[in-house]
C-alpha positions as CSV (number, residue, x, y, z in Angstrom):
1,M,60.4,52.3,17.3
2,S,58.3,50.3,15.9
3,L,54.7,49.0,16.5
4,P,54.6,46.0,18.3
5,N,52.0,43.5,16.7
6,S,48.4,43.2,17.4
7,V,46.9,40.1,19.0
8,W,43.5,39.2,17.8
9,N,42.2,36.3,21.2
10,L,39.6,33.8,20.2
11,T,37.1,32.8,23.2
12,V,36.1,29.2,23.6
13,P,33.3,28.0,25.8
14,A,33.4,25.2,27.5
15,I,30.5,23.6,25.7
16,S,32.6,23.4,22.4
17,P,33.4,19.7,21.8
18,M,37.8,21.2,20.7
19,Y,37.5,20.7,24.3
20,T,38.3,16.9,25.4
21,Y,38.0,16.2,28.5
22,S,38.9,13.2,30.7
23,S,37.0,11.8,31.8
24,F,33.1,12.3,31.0
25,T,30.4,11.0,33.1
26,G,28.1,13.4,33.3
27,D,28.4,12.7,37.6
28,S,31.4,15.2,38.9
29,S,31.8,13.3,41.2
30,T,33.2,10.6,39.7
31,G,34.3,13.1,36.1
32,W,33.3,15.6,33.7
33,A,29.6,16.8,34.0
34,T,28.0,19.0,31.8
35,F,25.9,22.1,34.3
36,C,23.2,25.4,32.7
37,T,23.6,28.0,35.7
38,T,20.8,29.5,34.3
39,G,17.7,27.4,36.4
40,D,15.0,26.5,34.1
41,V,16.0,28.4,31.2
42,Y,15.4,26.6,28.0
43,A,18.5,28.5,26.2
44,C,21.6,28.4,28.1
45,D,24.5,29.7,26.0
46,G,26.5,32.7,28.8
47,E,25.4,30.1,31.5
48,T,27.4,27.4,31.5
49,A,30.3,25.7,33.1
50,H,32.0,22.1,33.0
51,V,32.1,21.0,36.9
52,T,34.2,18.0,38.6
53,G,35.0,16.9,42.2
54,S,37.4,14.3,40.7
55,A,41.6,14.3,39.5
56,A,40.1,15.3,36.0
57,S,41.5,17.1,33.2
58,V,40.6,19.2,30.1
59,S,43.2,19.4,26.9
60,V,42.4,21.4,24.1
61,T,45.0,22.3,21.1
62,F,45.6,25.2,19.6
63,D,47.4,28.0,16.8
64,G,48.4,31.0,19.6
65,S,50.6,32.6,21.3
66,G,49.0,32.0,24.8
67,I,45.6,30.7,26.6
68,A,43.7,31.3,29.4
69,F,40.9,29.0,31.2
70,Y,38.7,30.8,33.4
71,G,36.0,29.4,35.4
72,N,36.6,28.8,39.8
73,V,36.7,26.3,42.4
74,T,36.0,26.4,45.9
75,A,38.5,24.7,49.2
76,S,40.4,22.4,48.2
77,M,40.5,22.4,44.6
78,S,43.5,23.3,43.2
79,V,44.6,23.2,39.6
80,T,47.3,22.4,36.7
81,L,48.7,24.0,33.7
82,A,50.7,21.4,30.5
83,V,51.6,23.3,27.2
84,D,52.9,20.5,25.2
85,G,53.5,18.2,27.3
86,G,55.4,19.5,29.6
87,S,55.6,20.0,33.5
88,P,52.8,20.9,35.0
89,I,52.7,24.1,37.0
90,T,50.4,24.9,39.8
91,A,48.4,27.6,39.4
92,S,47.4,30.3,41.3
93,V,43.9,31.1,40.8
94,D,42.8,34.3,41.4
95,G,38.9,34.3,42.2
96,S,38.1,38.4,41.3
97,Q,39.2,38.1,37.8
98,Q,37.9,34.5,37.2
99,L,40.9,33.2,36.4
100,L,41.9,29.7,36.2
101,A,45.0,29.4,35.6
102,T,47.3,31.0,31.9
103,S,50.7,30.4,29.3
104,Q,51.8,33.4,27.6
105,N,54.3,34.2,25.3
106,L,54.7,31.2,23.5
107,S,56.4,31.0,20.1
108,P,54.2,31.0,17.7
109,G,52.1,27.2,15.8
110,N,50.1,24.6,17.4
111,H,50.2,24.5,21.0
112,T,48.4,21.6,22.5
113,A,47.6,22.8,26.4
114,V,46.1,20.5,29.3
115,L,44.0,21.3,32.6
116,S,43.8,19.1,35.8
117,A,42.0,19.2,38.6
118,A,43.7,18.2,41.9
119,P,40.6,17.5,45.2
120,S,42.1,17.1,48.8
121,S,38.5,16.7,49.4
122,P,35.2,15.6,48.4
123,A,33.6,19.4,48.7
124,A,36.7,20.3,45.6
125,L,34.8,21.4,42.9
126,L,36.6,23.2,39.5
127,Y,34.0,25.1,37.2
128,F,35.5,25.2,33.6
129,T,34.1,27.7,31.4
130,Q,35.7,29.3,28.6
131,S,39.2,29.9,27.5
132,T,40.9,32.7,25.2
133,I,43.6,31.6,22.7
134,S,45.5,34.9,21.5
135,Y,46.4,34.8,18.0
136,D,49.4,36.5,17.0
137,T,48.2,38.9,13.8
138,G,52.4,39.7,12.3
139,L,50.6,42.8,11.8
140,A,51.0,46.6,13.5
141,N,47.8,48.2,14.7
142,A,46.2,44.5,12.7
143,Q,42.1,45.5,12.3
144,P,40.3,41.9,11.9
145,D,37.8,41.3,8.8
146,I,34.7,39.5,10.2
147,T,32.9,37.7,7.8
148,Y,29.4,35.6,8.2
149,V,28.3,33.1,6.1
150,D,24.5,31.8,6.8
151,D,23.5,28.3,7.0
152,L,21.6,29.5,3.8
153,D,24.0,30.9,2.0
154,P,23.4,29.7,-1.2
155,E,27.4,28.9,-1.4
156,I,27.2,26.1,1.4
157,S,27.3,22.5,0.0
158,Y,25.1,20.5,1.9
159,G,24.9,16.1,1.0
160,S,21.7,14.7,0.9
161,Y,19.3,14.6,3.9
162,W,20.0,17.9,5.8
163,F,16.8,20.5,6.3
164,S,16.2,23.9,8.3
165,Y,15.0,24.6,11.4
166,P,14.5,27.1,13.1
167,N,16.5,28.4,16.1
168,Y,16.3,27.9,19.8
169,D,16.9,32.1,20.6
170,N,18.0,34.4,19.0
171,N,21.4,35.7,21.3
172,S,23.6,34.1,17.2
173,Q,26.7,35.9,17.2
174,S,25.9,36.2,13.5
175,T,24.5,39.5,12.8
176,D,23.0,37.9,9.6
177,S,21.5,35.4,11.0
178,N,17.8,34.3,9.4
179,G,17.1,32.8,12.1
180,T,17.4,29.4,10.4
181,F,20.3,26.4,11.5
182,H,20.6,23.0,9.2
183,A,20.9,19.6,11.0
184,S,21.2,16.2,9.8
185,N,21.5,13.1,11.8
186,V,21.6,10.4,8.6
187,F,25.2,8.8,8.7
188,N,27.7,9.8,7.0
189,T,25.8,12.8,5.0
190,T,28.5,16.3,4.4
191,A,27.9,19.8,4.3
192,Q,30.9,22.2,2.7
193,L,31.9,25.5,1.9
194,R,35.0,26.8,-0.7
195,F,37.1,29.6,1.5
196,N,39.9,31.8,1.7
197,A,40.7,33.4,5.6
198,S,42.9,33.6,8.4
199,A,40.8,31.4,10.6
200,V,38.0,29.8,10.1
201,L,34.7,28.8,12.9
202,L,31.9,27.4,12.7
203,Y,29.0,27.6,14.9
204,G,26.0,25.2,15.4
205,P,23.7,24.0,18.1
206,C,25.0,21.0,21.1
207,Y,22.5,19.5,22.5
208,A,21.4,16.0,24.4
209,A,20.5,14.8,20.6
210,T,23.9,15.5,19.2
211,G,26.8,13.3,19.0
212,L,29.8,12.7,17.1
213,Y,30.6,13.6,14.3
214,T,34.0,14.8,11.8
215,V,35.3,18.0,10.3
216,D,38.5,18.7,7.7
217,L,40.0,21.4,6.3
218,D,41.4,20.6,3.5
219,P,44.6,22.4,2.2
220,G,45.0,22.3,6.6
221,P,45.5,20.7,10.3
222,G,43.3,17.2,8.2
223,L,40.7,15.3,10.2
224,V,39.7,16.0,13.3
225,T,36.6,13.6,15.4
226,L,34.7,16.0,17.9
227,N,32.2,14.8,20.1
228,T,30.1,17.0,21.9
229,T,28.8,17.9,25.8
230,A,25.4,18.5,25.8
231,A,24.5,16.0,27.8
232,G,23.7,14.5,31.7
233,P,21.5,14.4,33.4
234,E,22.0,17.8,34.6
235,V,21.6,19.6,31.3
236,G,18.1,17.2,30.3
237,A,16.3,19.9,27.8
238,H,18.7,22.3,27.6
239,V,20.4,24.0,24.8
240,F,23.4,25.6,23.8
241,Q,22.7,28.0,20.4
242,N,26.3,29.2,19.6
243,C,28.1,25.9,20.2
244,L,31.3,26.6,18.4
245,R,32.0,23.3,16.7
246,Y,34.8,23.8,15.0
247,F,37.2,26.9,14.9
248,A,41.3,26.3,13.0
249,T,43.8,29.7,12.9
250,G,47.3,30.9,11.7
251,L,46.0,30.4,7.9
252,D,47.0,32.0,4.7
253,P,44.2,33.2,3.6
254,T,45.8,33.4,-0.2
255,V,45.6,30.2,0.0
256,E,41.9,28.9,-1.6
257,R,40.7,25.9,1.1
258,V,37.6,23.2,1.9
259,I,36.8,22.5,5.4
260,T,33.9,19.7,5.2
261,M,31.8,18.5,8.2
262,T,30.1,14.9,8.4
263,N,28.0,13.7,10.5
264,I,29.8,10.1,12.2
265,E,26.8,8.9,14.4
266,N,23.5,7.6,12.7
267,G,20.9,8.7,14.4
268,T,22.1,12.0,16.2
269,Y,22.6,15.5,14.6
270,A,24.7,17.1,12.7
271,T,24.0,21.0,13.1
272,L,25.1,24.5,11.4
273,D,24.4,27.6,12.1
274,Y,27.1,29.6,10.7
275,I,29.8,29.8,9.6
276,E,32.8,32.8,10.9
277,L,35.6,33.6,8.2
278,V,38.9,35.9,9.4
279,G,41.2,37.8,7.7
280,F,42.7,40.6,8.9
281,S,43.8,44.6,7.7
282,S,47.0,47.0,8.3
283,G,45.9,50.2,9.1
284,G,42.8,52.1,11.2
285,S,40.4,51.3,9.4
286,G,40.2,48.1,8.5
287,G,38.4,47.0,6.1
288,S,35.1,45.1,6.1
289,G,34.7,43.5,9.5
290,S,35.2,43.8,12.4
291,G,35.9,42.0,16.0
292,S,33.7,40.6,17.8
293,G,32.9,38.5,21.6
294,S,33.9,40.3,24.3
295,G,35.7,36.8,26.7
296,S,31.8,36.4,29.0
297,G,31.7,32.9,27.6
298,S,30.0,32.9,24.3
299,G,32.5,31.7,22.0
300,G,33.3,34.1,19.4
301,S,36.6,36.5,18.5
302,S,37.5,39.9,20.1
303,G,39.8,42.1,20.0
304,G,41.7,45.5,20.1
305,A,40.0,47.6,17.4
306,S,36.0,47.1,16.2
307,G,34.9,48.2,12.6
308,G,32.4,47.8,10.0
309,S,31.0,43.9,10.2
310,G,30.5,42.4,6.7
311,S,28.1,39.5,5.6
312,R,28.9,36.2,2.9
313,G,24.5,35.6,2.8
314,G,23.1,36.8,5.3
315,G,20.9,39.7,3.9
316,S,21.6,39.5,0.9
317,N,20.1,35.6,1.2
318,I,17.2,37.9,2.3
319,G,16.8,40.4,-1.0
320,A,17.4,36.5,-3.4
321,I,14.4,34.6,-2.1
322,V,12.0,37.8,-1.8
323,G,13.4,38.1,-5.7
324,G,12.7,34.7,-6.4
325,V,9.2,34.5,-4.7
326,V,8.4,38.5,-6.7
327,G,9.7,36.5,-9.9
328,G,7.9,33.0,-9.6
329,I,5.0,35.1,-9.6
330,G,5.3,37.5,-12.0
331,G,6.2,34.2,-14.7
332,L,3.3,32.8,-13.3
333,L,0.9,36.1,-14.6
334,L,2.4,35.6,-18.0
335,L,1.4,32.8,-19.1
336,L,-2.0,32.9,-17.0
337,L,-2.3,35.6,-19.6
338,L,-0.6,34.4,-22.4
339,F,-2.8,31.5,-22.2
340,F,-6.0,33.8,-22.1
341,L,-4.5,35.1,-25.3
342,W,-4.5,31.8,-26.9
343,R,-7.8,31.1,-25.6
344,R,-8.9,33.3,-27.1
345,R,-8.0,33.3,-31.0
346,Q,-9.1,29.1,-30.6
347,Q,-12.6,30.6,-29.3
348,K,-12.8,33.4,-32.9
349,A,-11.6,31.0,-35.1
350,R,-14.4,28.1,-33.8
351,P,-17.5,28.4,-36.1
352,K,-20.5,29.0,-34.9
353,I,-23.5,26.6,-34.2
354,D,-26.2,28.4,-34.3
355,P,-28.8,26.7,-31.3
356,Y,-32.2,27.4,-33.2
357,P,-31.2,25.9,-36.6
358,G,-33.7,26.7,-39.6
359,R,-36.5,23.9,-40.2
360,V,-35.7,21.2,-42.8
361,S,-37.5,22.1,-45.9
362,I,-39.9,18.8,-46.8
363,D,-39.4,19.0,-50.4
364,A,-36.0,16.7,-50.9
365,D,-33.8,16.9,-53.7
366,G,-34.5,14.5,-56.5
367,G,-38.2,13.9,-54.7
368,E,-40.2,17.0,-55.2
369,V,-43.6,16.1,-55.7
370,S,-46.2,17.9,-58.2
371,P,-48.6,20.6,-56.6
372,A,-52.0,20.4,-57.7
373,L,-52.9,22.4,-60.7
374,A,-56.2,24.9,-61.1
375,T,-58.7,24.0,-63.7
376,G,-58.4,24.0,-67.7
377,S,-54.4,24.5,-67.0
378,S,-51.7,22.8,-69.4
379,A,-48.9,21.8,-67.5
380,P,-48.2,17.9,-67.0
381,L,-49.3,16.0,-63.6
382,T,-45.7,15.0,-62.7
383,S,-42.6,15.3,-63.9
384,L,-40.7,13.1,-65.6
385,E,-37.2,15.3,-66.9
386,N,-35.0,12.4,-66.6
387,G,-37.3,10.2,-67.5
388,N,-36.5,7.6,-63.5
389,G,-40.8,6.6,-64.1
390,N,-41.7,6.2,-60.4
391,G,-43.9,10.0,-61.5
392,L,-41.3,12.3,-59.5
393,P,-38.7,15.0,-60.6
394,S,-34.9,14.3,-60.4
395,A,-34.5,18.1,-59.2
396,A,-36.8,20.2,-57.1
397,R,-38.4,22.9,-58.9
398,P,-38.0,26.4,-57.9
399,M,-40.8,28.0,-56.1
400,S,-41.4,30.7,-59.6
401,E,-43.2,27.3,-61.1
402,L,-45.3,26.7,-58.6
403,L,-48.8,27.7,-60.2
404,S,-51.3,28.9,-58.0
405,P,-54.9,27.5,-58.2
406,S,-57.9,29.7,-58.1
407,T,-60.6,28.9,-56.9
408,P,-64.3,28.2,-58.4
409,G,-65.1,32.1,-58.3
410,G,-63.0,33.2,-59.6
411,A,-60.2,34.1,-56.7
412,T,-57.2,33.3,-57.1
413,L,-55.4,31.2,-53.0
414,P,-52.5,31.8,-51.8
415,P,-49.4,29.6,-52.8
416,M,-49.9,26.2,-51.6
417,S,-46.6,24.6,-50.0
418,Q,-45.5,20.8,-50.2
419,K,-47.0,19.2,-47.6
420,Q,-49.9,21.1,-48.9
421,A,-50.0,19.4,-52.0
422,L,-49.3,16.1,-51.0
423,M,-52.2,16.3,-48.1
424,A,-54.5,17.2,-51.0
425,Q,-53.3,14.4,-53.3
426,Y,-53.2,12.5,-50.5
427,A,-57.5,13.8,-49.6
428,V,-58.5,13.1,-52.9
429,A,-57.7,9.9,-53.4
430,Q,-59.3,9.0,-50.3
431,R,-62.7,10.5,-51.1
432,R,-62.4,9.6,-54.8
433,A,-61.7,5.2,-53.6
434,R,-64.5,5.7,-50.3
435,Q,-67.2,7.2,-53.3
436,P,-66.6,6.7,-56.7
437,S,-69.0,8.5,-59.3
438,T,-70.8,7.1,-61.6
439,L,-70.8,9.4,-64.1
440,S,-68.7,9.5,-66.9
441,A,-66.3,11.5,-68.5
442,P,-67.9,14.4,-70.3
443,D,-66.6,14.9,-73.8
444,S,-65.2,18.6,-72.6
445,V,-64.2,20.0,-69.6
446,D,-65.7,23.2,-68.2
447,P,-64.3,25.3,-65.8
448,P,-66.8,26.2,-62.8
449,T,-68.2,29.1,-62.8
450,S,-68.9,30.2,-59.6
451,A,-67.7,28.2,-56.6
452,S,-72.3,27.6,-55.2
453,A,-73.1,26.8,-58.6
454,P,-72.5,22.5,-59.0
455,A,-70.1,21.6,-62.3
456,S,-72.1,20.8,-65.3
457,R,-72.0,17.6,-66.1
458,S,-73.0,15.7,-69.9
459,T,-75.0,13.0,-70.1
460,P,-73.3,9.8,-69.5
461,S,-73.0,7.4,-71.6
462,A,-73.0,3.9,-71.4
463,P,-69.1,3.0,-71.7
464,S,-67.7,0.4,-73.3
465,S,-67.2,-3.4,-72.8
466,Y,-64.8,-5.2,-75.1
467,A,-66.7,-9.2,-75.6
468,G,-63.7,-9.6,-77.8
469,A,-62.1,-9.2,-80.9
470,G,-64.4,-7.7,-83.3
471,T,-67.5,-7.7,-81.4
472,A,-69.3,-4.2,-81.1
473,A,-69.4,-2.3,-78.2
474,S,-73.5,-2.5,-76.3
475,A,-74.4,-0.7,-73.5
476,S,-75.1,-1.6,-70.3
477,A,-76.1,-0.9,-66.3
478,P,-73.7,1.3,-64.3
479,P,-72.5,-2.2,-61.4
480,S,-73.7,-0.9,-58.1
481,Q,-71.0,0.2,-56.1
482,P,-68.5,-2.5,-54.6
483,S,-68.1,-3.8,-50.9
484,P,-65.6,-2.2,-48.7
485,Q,-64.1,-5.4,-48.3
486,T,-63.2,-5.3,-52.2
487,Q,-62.2,-1.4,-52.1
488,T,-57.4,-1.0,-52.5
489,S,-56.0,1.6,-50.2
490,P,-53.2,3.9,-51.8
491,T,-50.1,2.9,-52.7
492,T,-47.4,4.7,-53.1
493,T,-47.3,5.2,-56.9
494,D,-51.0,7.3,-56.0
495,L,-49.4,10.1,-54.1
496,A,-47.4,10.8,-57.0
497,S,-49.8,13.0,-58.5
498,P,-53.3,13.5,-58.7
499,A,-53.8,12.2,-61.4
500,A,-52.7,8.8,-60.6
501,A,-54.2,8.6,-57.6
502,T,-57.8,9.5,-59.3
503,T,-56.9,6.8,-62.0
504,G,-55.9,3.5,-58.8
505,S,-59.2,4.8,-57.2
506,L,-61.0,3.8,-60.1
507,A,-59.6,1.0,-60.6
508,P,-61.4,-1.5,-58.7
509,Y,-63.5,-0.7,-60.4
510,G,-62.9,-2.4,-64.0
511,Q,-63.7,-0.6,-67.9
512,D,-66.9,-0.2,-67.6
513,S,-67.3,2.3,-64.8
514,P,-68.4,5.2,-65.5
515,N,-65.6,8.2,-65.5
516,V,-65.4,11.3,-63.3
517,S,-65.6,14.2,-64.7
518,L,-62.9,16.1,-64.8
519,S,-65.2,19.6,-63.6
520,Q,-65.8,17.5,-60.3
521,I,-62.7,16.9,-59.7
522,S,-60.7,19.7,-60.1
523,N,-63.2,21.5,-57.8
524,E,-62.7,18.8,-55.3
525,V,-59.3,19.7,-55.0
526,N,-59.8,23.3,-54.8
527,R,-62.0,23.5,-52.1
528,I,-59.5,21.5,-50.3
529,I,-57.1,23.9,-51.1
530,A,-58.4,25.8,-50.5
531,Q,-59.5,24.6,-46.5
532,L,-56.3,24.5,-45.6
533,S,-55.5,26.9,-47.0
534,A,-57.2,29.1,-43.8
535,L,-56.3,26.2,-41.2
536,G,-52.0,26.8,-42.4
537,R,-49.4,27.0,-39.3
538,P,-47.2,28.4,-39.0
539,P,-43.9,26.9,-38.6
540,A,-42.3,27.2,-34.2
541,P,-40.2,29.5,-33.7
542,G,-36.4,28.3,-34.5
543,G,-38.3,25.1,-35.1
544,T,-37.2,22.4,-37.5
545,G,-40.7,21.4,-38.2
546,E,-40.5,18.3,-36.9
547,E,-43.2,19.1,-34.7
548,D,-45.8,19.7,-37.6
549,W,-45.4,16.2,-38.2
550,E,-45.6,14.4,-35.7
551,D,-49.3,16.2,-35.4
552,D,-50.6,15.6,-38.5
553,M,-49.2,11.6,-37.1
554,E,-52.4,12.2,-34.7
555,E,-54.5,13.2,-37.0
556,G,-54.3,10.4,-39.8
557,I,-51.9,12.6,-42.6
558,V,-48.8,10.5,-44.0
559,A,-45.5,12.6,-43.9
560,P,-44.4,12.3,-47.5
561,G,-42.7,9.0,-48.9
562,E,-44.3,7.3,-46.0
563,P,-47.3,4.5,-47.5
564,A,-50.8,5.8,-46.7
565,P,-52.7,4.1,-44.0
566,P,-55.3,0.7,-44.5
567,A,-58.9,1.9,-45.6
568,Y,-60.9,1.5,-43.1
569,D,-64.6,-0.5,-42.6
570,Q,-66.9,0.7,-41.0
571,S,-69.3,-2.8,-42.1
572,H,-66.9,-4.9,-41.6
573,G,-65.3,-3.9,-38.1
574,G,-61.7,-4.4,-38.3
575,N,-58.4,-3.0,-41.2
576,H,-57.9,-4.5,-44.3
577,Y,-55.5,-3.9,-46.5
């Protein structure tokens, strides 16, 4: 004996746009109106009904073998049911079961059922809550395999201007709902999914701001235009979270189909919470799915056996999101590490800058000035290695070639820097220019015996004056000291060497001026050198040497290479050039 085919039941709440209400006015005295029987509760799922007190009707098209309408009536209200355009049959209302009318054992395929109200008094009312559609699976002991596709599942393809919003409550029939739904109020925007199943159910919240939309199933039943009835003064701000926006049964599970929902009313919303895919298998366990729903008015499917429920995207989306976040953070940390390593390598390759450079030597190449020489030295006063003719050497001389002058007492003075040598030369030139000696040059130069003993001088001889060619030299008295007005200032050439400075200082006196004793010059130079050596200052730590030159300029000492200042005339009261 063969077992009968299993029947799968689908519950469709009265709020579903799959119903056609004639007519829906929002006023029960003139047509259909939506009521939320839960009072002040915001979400109205399971506690809603469509009510009419007029001769109104409600119809639905389905693929199945039977249909039953549930609700209630008041006194003097009768109900009729017509299937596939047949004659209306007056139904016997069962108040205990709240069954309004039913039609079973229909042939498999598409059918249309129409429930009509026939009031006999103004007080008569018809309350319609839901219907149950029976579907013959064609299998004995069939088990439903249900898969939920959440609105966040990447398999759902959204067009432009679809946004995610939090659910109004947590009573979603999807066991793997992520607590969100998608919505768009832009005209002609779409949401699409490819699938294989025996039945498909599309859920999304219904409320006053939702409006016209279309659903196309290809291949399949084709395009249908739907509209919500979650409006009217009795609805207000209530929301129907588990609103069954579309369903189709009797599909071939071996054929891949595409379901597309499109918003066709600009300014009103099309919504999508999840999609339920139903398949059937013959056997005891029934695969990975289970029937859900119990005819409570909340919508959904129901079956004769239970099993595990499946999901395509709900729970896996959480893992994908967490994995993406962790991977993104790890990638960011890796980029920061690579940047840090590259930065360190760049800093190592970059040359270090010394914040305290050494003192700059004043002995520039090609400009070294000969220091003052000790008395009796046979070294030349200036170096003309390359014959430049300016009294300056063309290249700097090593420090080993600089002589350490001796004091008159025989003591050796410390080595003299270039700066000290220049200062000494300039001081000698100034001294000779201001106090010209009346002594004549001796026939021989003898070094002093001690620092305190006066320099030995030979008897001055009268210098020769030339009256003309062939004229004999005659002695003449020493000229008187010239006035400061005729005194000349040393030039840059005078600073080249002590000899040049001395010769320049005696130039105003002509050939008749007595020659200066070399011993006297040497003694004066050595004395000045000793004083300068004792007063020498070490350079500032880490400095460039510019601080010393600034101090020297304040004291009247000129840097090498600069012209000497003009002599100051005490008697005249001004500078003369």
